[in-house]
TORFINU-117071 format. One line per 5 residues: number of its first residue (from 1); for each residue x, y, z of C-alpha. Coordinates in nm, 2 decimals. Example, Ala and Ser with C-alpha at 12.3 -4.5 7.8 and 13.67 -1.06 7.14 Angstrom:
% residues 2
1> 1.23:-0.45:0.78 | 1.37:-0.11:0.71 .
//
This chain:
% residues 466
1> -1.09:-1.53:-0.07 | -0.74:-1.70:-0.07 | -0.53:-1.60:0.19 | -0.22:-1.38:0.01 | 0.12:-1.47:0.03 .
6> 0.38:-1.29:0.18 | 0.69:-1.23:-0.02 | 0.88:-1.00:0.22 | 1.26:-1.04:0.05 | 1.37:-0.66:0.07 .
11> 1.23:-0.60:0.43 | 1.38:-0.91:0.55 | 1.76:-0.82:0.44 | 1.65:-0.53:0.58 | 1.57:-0.62:0.92 .
16> 1.92:-0.89:0.92 | 2.15:-0.57:0.81 | 1.99:-0.38:1.09 | 2.10:-0.67:1.34 | 2.40:-0.69:1.22 .
21> 2.36:-1.09:1.13 | 2.52:-1.30:0.87 | 2.23:-1.50:0.66 | 2.39:-1.80:0.89 | 2.38:-1.65:1.23 .
26> 1.99:-1.53:1.12 | 1.87:-1.82:1.00 | 2.02:-2.04:1.32 | 1.78:-1.73:1.51 | 1.48:-1.80:1.31 .
31> 1.52:-2.17:1.28 | 1.52:-2.26:0.95 | 1.80:-2.38:0.69 | 2.04:-2.10:0.52 | 1.89:-2.18:0.16 .
36> 1.57:-2.15:0.29 | 1.67:-1.77:0.43 | 1.82:-1.76:0.10 | 1.57:-1.81:-0.09 | 1.33:-1.60:0.10 .
41> 1.52:-1.29:0.10 | 1.55:-1.27:-0.27 | 1.18:-1.37:-0.25 | 1.18:-1.71:-0.45 | 0.97:-1.84:-0.14 .
46> 0.71:-1.68:0.07 | 0.81:-1.60:0.43 | 0.64:-1.82:0.65 | 0.45:-1.86:0.97 | 0.79:-2.01:1.13 .
51> 0.98:-1.74:1.06 | 0.71:-1.46:1.10 | 0.68:-1.59:1.53 | 1.06:-1.62:1.55 | 1.08:-1.24:1.44 .
56> 0.83:-1.16:1.67 | 0.95:-1.41:1.97 | 1.36:-1.40:1.91 | 1.38:-0.98:1.83 | 1.06:-0.87:1.98 .
61> 0.98:-0.71:1.62 | 0.65:-0.58:1.47 | 0.64:-0.80:1.19 | 0.35:-0.60:1.02 | 0.66:-0.44:0.92 .
66> 0.71:-0.67:0.66 | 0.37:-0.61:0.50 | 0.39:-0.27:0.44 | 0.66:-0.07:0.29 | 0.70:0.03:-0.08 .
71> 0.59:-0.29:-0.26 | 0.22:-0.18:-0.32 | 0.27:0.18:-0.38 | 0.56:0.08:-0.60 | 0.34:-0.17:-0.79 .
76> 0.08:0.11:-0.80 | 0.31:0.38:-0.93 | 0.48:0.21:-1.23 | 0.16:0.08:-1.34 | 0.02:0.44:-1.37 .
81> 0.38:0.51:-1.54 | 0.34:0.26:-1.80 | 0.01:0.30:-1.92 | 0.18:0.65:-2.07 | 0.10:0.61:-2.44 .
86> 0.50:0.61:-2.45 | 0.54:0.27:-2.39 | 0.34:0.18:-2.61 | 0.29:-0.27:-2.59 | 0.59:-0.24:-2.37 .
91> 0.45:-0.29:-2.04 | 0.58:-0.57:-1.83 | 0.32:-0.80:-1.65 | 0.22:-0.69:-1.34 | 0.38:-0.98:-1.18 .
96> 0.72:-0.87:-1.32 | 0.65:-0.52:-1.18 | 0.58:-0.73:-0.85 | 0.92:-0.89:-0.84 | 1.09:-0.53:-0.95 .
101> 0.95:-0.34:-0.65 | 1.03:-0.66:-0.44 | 1.39:-0.73:-0.54 | 1.55:-0.39:-0.65 | 1.32:-0.14:-0.53 .
106> 1.61:0.14:-0.60 | 1.56:0.05:-0.94 | 1.20:0.06:-0.93 | 1.24:0.45:-0.83 | 1.47:0.49:-1.04 .
111> 1.26:0.44:-1.32 | 0.97:0.62:-1.19 | 1.27:0.95:-1.10 | 1.30:0.92:-1.50 | 0.93:0.87:-1.62 .
116> 0.85:1.18:-1.35 | 1.10:1.36:-1.56 | 1.05:1.23:-1.91 | 0.67:1.40:-1.80 | 0.79:1.76:-1.70 .
121> 1.03:1.77:-1.99 | 0.73:1.73:-2.27 | 0.51:1.88:-2.05 | 0.77:2.22:-2.13 | 0.83:2.13:-2.51 .
126> 0.44:2.18:-2.54 | 0.46:2.56:-2.42 | 0.79:2.60:-2.55 | 0.71:2.89:-2.65 | 0.64:3.03:-2.34 .
131> 0.95:2.87:-2.20 | 1.20:3.01:-2.34 | 1.34:3.34:-2.28 | 1.30:3.25:-1.94 | 1.63:3.26:-1.78 .
136> 1.50:3.04:-1.48 | 1.32:2.73:-1.70 | 1.49:2.39:-1.60 | 1.42:2.03:-1.63 | 1.45:1.94:-1.27 .
141> 1.21:1.79:-1.10 | 0.90:1.93:-0.94 | 0.97:2.05:-0.57 | 0.60:2.00:-0.48 | 0.64:1.63:-0.64 .
146> 0.94:1.56:-0.47 | 0.82:1.65:-0.09 | 0.48:1.48:-0.16 | 0.69:1.16:-0.24 | 0.92:1.23:0.04 .
151> 0.58:1.19:0.25 | 0.42:0.93:0.02 | 0.69:0.64:0.08 | 0.75:0.73:0.45 | 0.37:0.66:0.51 .
156> 0.30:0.96:0.60 | 0.45:0.89:0.96 | 0.79:1.09:1.05 | 0.85:0.93:1.38 | 1.06:1.18:1.54 .
161> 0.86:1.46:1.49 | 0.54:1.28:1.62 | 0.70:1.18:1.97 | 0.79:1.57:2.01 | 0.46:1.68:1.97 .
166> 0.34:1.46:2.13 | 0.59:1.54:2.43 | 0.48:1.90:2.33 | 0.09:1.77:2.39 | 0.16:1.68:2.75 .
171> 0.23:2.00:2.87 | -0.12:2.07:2.82 | -0.40:2.00:3.09 | -0.65:1.80:2.91 | -0.73:1.79:2.50 .
176> -0.93:2.14:2.54 | -0.60:2.33:2.69 | -0.37:2.29:2.37 | -0.51:2.71:2.29 | -0.39:2.80:2.61 .
181> -0.03:2.58:2.65 | 0.05:2.71:2.28 | -0.02:3.07:2.37 | 0.18:3.05:2.68 | 0.50:2.92:2.48 .
186> 0.47:3.15:2.25 | 0.43:3.43:2.51 | 0.72:3.29:2.73 | 0.93:3.37:2.36 | 0.89:3.70:2.33 .
191> 0.65:3.67:2.06 | 0.30:3.87:2.13 | -0.06:3.69:1.97 | -0.28:3.96:1.78 | -0.61:3.86:1.59 .
196> -0.66:4.09:1.32 | -0.88:4.10:1.01 | -0.68:3.97:0.74 | -0.70:3.77:0.44 | -0.38:3.54:0.57 .
201> -0.45:3.31:0.81 | -0.09:3.37:1.00 | 0.14:3.62:0.98 | 0.49:3.63:1.15 | 0.71:3.92:1.18 .
206> 1.04:3.79:1.28 | 1.17:4.16:1.39 | 0.92:4.28:1.64 | 0.83:3.93:1.73 | 0.43:3.94:1.67 .
211> 0.21:3.69:1.49 | -0.11:3.77:1.37 | -0.38:3.54:1.31 | -0.67:3.61:1.13 | -1.03:3.64:1.29 .
216> -1.21:3.50:0.96 | -1.06:3.17:0.98 | -1.25:2.88:1.29 | -1.08:2.88:1.61 | -0.93:2.50:1.51 .
221> -0.75:2.71:1.22 | -0.62:2.99:1.42 | -0.52:2.71:1.69 | -0.35:2.52:1.41 | -0.12:2.79:1.29 .
226> -0.02:2.85:1.66 | 0.10:2.51:1.68 | 0.27:2.52:1.38 | 0.49:2.84:1.45 | 0.57:2.68:1.78 .
231> 0.72:2.40:1.52 | 0.91:2.67:1.38 | 1.09:2.86:1.62 | 1.08:2.60:1.89 | 1.17:2.27:1.67 .
236> 1.39:2.40:1.41 | 1.70:2.22:1.49 | 1.45:1.92:1.45 | 1.34:2.00:1.15 | 1.63:2.07:0.98 .
241> 1.79:1.74:1.08 | 1.52:1.53:0.92 | 1.56:1.76:0.63 | 1.92:1.68:0.62 | 1.78:1.31:0.62 .
246> 1.57:1.38:0.31 | 1.84:1.51:0.09 | 1.57:1.70:-0.11 | 1.77:1.84:-0.44 | 1.62:2.20:-0.46 .
251> 1.62:2.50:-0.21 | 1.26:2.51:-0.28 | 1.16:2.10:-0.24 | 1.34:2.14:0.12 | 1.16:2.49:0.20 .
256> 0.83:2.32:0.12 | 0.88:2.03:0.30 | 0.98:2.22:0.60 | 0.65:2.38:0.61 | 0.51:1.99:0.55 .
261> 0.72:1.85:0.88 | 0.56:2.23:1.06 | 0.21:2.11:0.95 | 0.29:1.77:1.08 | 0.40:1.89:1.44 .
266> 0.11:2.12:1.43 | -0.17:1.81:1.40 | -0.01:1.55:1.59 | 0.05:1.81:1.90 | -0.31:1.92:1.84 .
271> -0.41:1.48:1.81 | -0.11:1.28:2.03 | -0.06:0.97:1.97 | -0.13:0.80:2.27 | -0.44:1.00:2.43 .
276> -0.56:1.03:2.05 | -0.53:0.63:1.93 | -0.67:0.55:2.28 | -0.99:0.78:2.25 | -1.04:0.67:1.85 .
281> -1.04:0.26:1.97 | -1.26:0.37:2.22 | -1.55:0.61:2.03 | -1.51:0.35:1.73 | -1.34:0.62:1.51 .
286> -1.64:0.88:1.56 | -1.48:1.16:1.34 | -1.73:1.44:1.49 | -1.66:1.29:1.85 | -1.30:1.35:1.81 .
291> -1.30:1.67:1.65 | -1.48:1.77:1.98 | -1.32:1.61:2.21 | -0.96:1.74:2.06 | -1.10:2.11:1.90 .
296> -1.00:2.01:1.61 | -1.15:1.99:1.23 | -1.30:1.70:1.05 | -1.02:1.71:0.81 | -0.76:1.72:1.09 .
301> -0.92:1.42:1.25 | -0.95:1.23:0.94 | -0.59:1.32:0.82 | -0.45:1.22:1.15 | -0.58:0.88:1.14 .
306> -0.39:0.77:0.82 | -0.09:0.85:1.04 | -0.08:0.62:1.31 | 0.16:0.41:1.23 | 0.39:0.41:1.47 .
311> 0.59:0.06:1.48 | 0.48:-0.16:1.80 | 0.16:0.06:1.84 | -0.04:0.11:1.49 | -0.40:0.20:1.43 .
316> -0.60:0.09:1.22 | -0.47:0.15:0.84 | -0.68:0.41:0.67 | -0.61:0.57:0.38 | -0.73:0.94:0.36 .
321> -0.74:1.20:0.03 | -0.87:1.52:-0.04 | -1.03:1.62:-0.40 | -1.10:1.91:-0.49 | -1.42:2.02:-0.75 .
326> -1.22:1.90:-1.07 | -1.15:1.58:-0.90 | -0.74:1.63:-0.90 | -0.63:1.46:-0.60 | -0.44:1.75:-0.34 .
331> -0.34:1.53:-0.05 | -0.32:1.15:-0.05 | -0.20:0.90:0.17 | -0.25:0.54:0.24 | -0.09:0.31:0.51 .
336> -0.38:0.09:0.30 | -0.29:-0.17:-0.03 | -0.52:0.10:-0.23 | -0.31:0.35:-0.38 | -0.42:0.69:-0.54 .
341> -0.33:0.76:-0.92 | -0.05:0.97:-0.87 | -0.20:1.15:-1.28 | -0.50:1.27:-1.34 | -0.78:1.22:-1.15 .
346> -0.97:0.98:-0.91 | -1.20:0.68:-1.04 | -1.56:0.86:-1.06 | -1.72:0.56:-0.88 | -1.60:0.66:-0.61 .
351> -1.84:0.80:-0.37 | -1.59:1.16:-0.27 | -1.72:1.24:-0.58 | -2.05:1.25:-0.48 | -2.00:1.45:-0.14 .
356> -2.08:1.76:-0.35 | -2.40:1.68:-0.37 | -2.48:1.65:-0.02 | -2.30:1.90:0.21 | -2.24:1.83:0.56 .
361> -2.37:1.46:0.57 | -2.15:1.20:0.56 | -2.14:0.94:0.31 | -2.01:0.54:0.35 | -1.99:0.33:0.07 .
366> -1.89:-0.04:0.01 | -1.65:-0.09:-0.22 | -1.41:-0.31:-0.39 | -1.11:-0.27:-0.60 | -1.04:-0.52:-0.91 .
371> -0.76:-0.70:-0.71 | -1.02:-0.86:-0.51 | -0.95:-0.62:-0.15 | -1.25:-0.45:-0.01 | -1.30:-0.15:0.16 .
376> -1.52:0.02:0.36 | -1.51:0.40:0.25 | -1.68:0.75:0.42 | -1.68:1.06:0.27 | -1.72:1.42:0.34 .
381> -1.77:1.81:0.19 | -1.53:2.05:0.36 | -1.57:2.43:0.28 | -1.36:2.65:0.33 | -1.55:3.06:0.33 .
386> -1.30:3.34:0.25 | -1.44:3.52:0.57 | -1.62:3.79:0.39 | -1.87:3.90:0.15 | -1.73:3.82:-0.23 .
391> -1.46:3.65:-0.09 | -1.42:3.30:-0.31 | -1.51:2.96:-0.06 | -1.29:2.68:-0.14 | -1.45:2.35:-0.16 .
396> -1.33:2.03:-0.08 | -1.44:1.69:-0.02 | -1.25:1.45:0.19 | -1.25:1.05:0.19 | -1.15:0.82:0.46 .
401> -1.12:0.45:0.41 | -0.99:0.08:0.55 | -1.05:-0.28:0.44 | -1.36:-0.44:0.54 | -1.20:-0.65:0.80 .
406> -1.20:-0.36:1.05 | -1.59:-0.29:1.03 | -1.64:-0.37:1.36 | -1.42:-0.14:1.54 | -1.60:0.16:1.28 .
411> -1.92:0.30:1.39 | -2.01:0.40:1.03 | -2.01:0.01:0.94 | -2.31:0.02:1.18 | -2.63:-0.10:0.93 .
416> -2.41:-0.22:0.70 | -2.44:-0.54:0.54 | -2.06:-0.63:0.50 | -2.12:-1.00:0.44 | -2.35:-0.88:0.13 .
421> -2.09:-0.92:-0.20 | -2.35:-0.75:-0.38 | -2.36:-0.47:-0.14 | -1.98:-0.36:-0.28 | -1.97:-0.12:-0.54 .
426> -1.67:-0.18:-0.81 | -1.43:0.08:-0.79 | -1.08:0.17:-0.96 | -0.78:0.38:-0.92 | -0.72:0.49:-1.24 .
431> -0.88:0.41:-1.57 | -0.53:0.32:-1.77 | -0.49:0.08:-1.49 | -0.82:-0.11:-1.37 | -0.89:-0.39:-1.63 .
436> -1.26:-0.40:-1.57 | -1.43:-0.46:-1.89 | -1.78:-0.36:-1.83 | -1.75:0.04:-1.66 | -2.02:0.24:-1.74 .
441> -1.73:0.52:-1.65 | -1.41:0.41:-1.85 | -1.29:0.76:-2.00 | -0.98:0.55:-2.17 | -0.92:0.19:-2.23 .
446> -0.68:-0.05:-2.00 | -0.35:-0.07:-2.04 | -0.34:-0.43:-2.01 | -0.59:-0.55:-2.20 | -0.66:-0.56:-2.60 .
451> -0.96:-0.41:-2.80 | -1.27:-0.51:-3.02 | -1.44:-0.29:-3.25 | -1.76:-0.33:-3.40 | -1.92:-0.08:-3.64 .
456> -2.24:-0.26:-3.62 | -2.28:-0.29:-3.26 | -2.25:0.02:-3.02 | -2.26:-0.03:-2.66 | -2.24:0.20:-2.31 .
461> -1.83:0.23:-2.52 | -1.74:0.26:-2.87 | -1.53:-0.07:-2.77 | -1.54:-0.41:-2.61 | -1.24:-0.50:-2.38 .
466> -1.11:-0.87:-2.41 .
//
């Protein structure tokens, strides 16, 4: 497979601005000419190996920052937005989208925000009878989507909150002592903890100082809820400062994001960055071993693995997703080149959908996306009982994966023939932006391909993709 050239003009400009250097001074320190630097910053030339080495040696930078960030996400999000039938034949080629994501990321985000507003307006008009007469009817962005995008474009890694959680976790004598530590901290604040047979996972009465945790929840869930309450009470200033930086457009979005940040703190305290990264590398990312060592659930461990993106101490770039039985992605994050569909369900050829058929088992899959990148995917069902007879059981499937070049670091890659091209199943992101011509699970035609329809011939699909 050919080596992909690195175009990172926006990141290069961002680094130079952060250092407070002119183009002339920056070029001198990197050992390149001023015109050459200008061409790299404008993505007319790829970033050379000489420049990458100079950035590491001269400035001590984590050069992996050059190949990460918003570009791939923006391209994927724009392609999916442009798959909307409203654009018809006006969709620009992929090369133009990559240029926009690299050279004008702010414009690309503005386009996505505009399209999101259009979709929401269209959906409201479709249910006009219901919307009319409602005083709170409005056409602004969904708070939930705004918060989702905030974490999405932060690489799901919030450095200040993560480090605060790691500092808190250092108070515990070991991974198995976190519950004692959390309880001690809460009791030190005058908060009493009570286990009760309640339907809610957690109920906190600030006036009486009573925190009630459900006996119907698993021990891992109860511990997580205790740590979440610690975050809300002990880390309020940090959470509020982070929310100020995010500049959410509505009080609802800010409130949802605060819970999200408290959840982030809880997960990072339960699985502190340094010790968890070291254990993950030692045990080759065995989710069950890591869960037992840190007192966490399989889902908590898988999600945490996808957040290990601290500059200078990065783990394997994983993607993580949680899918419900309808195929809707309810949680998603990717530190890889694989990006998830923002609208609709996930590719039906992805092994995460088969996890519901094999409860309690890990499913492994070698997969290749249309861009030629190969992955190793892991999927497993996750059931969350209601805690009483007749209570509904919430069923999900989680997916964790990374590029196949990291296979030696994964226990799940053992016995898989990653050198055999035929072993990789073809998967996509969304039918609208997937260009595979012969997919037997295709639901709608690809955006950027013409179709041929022959009334005298019928294959798997009622048309052929040219």
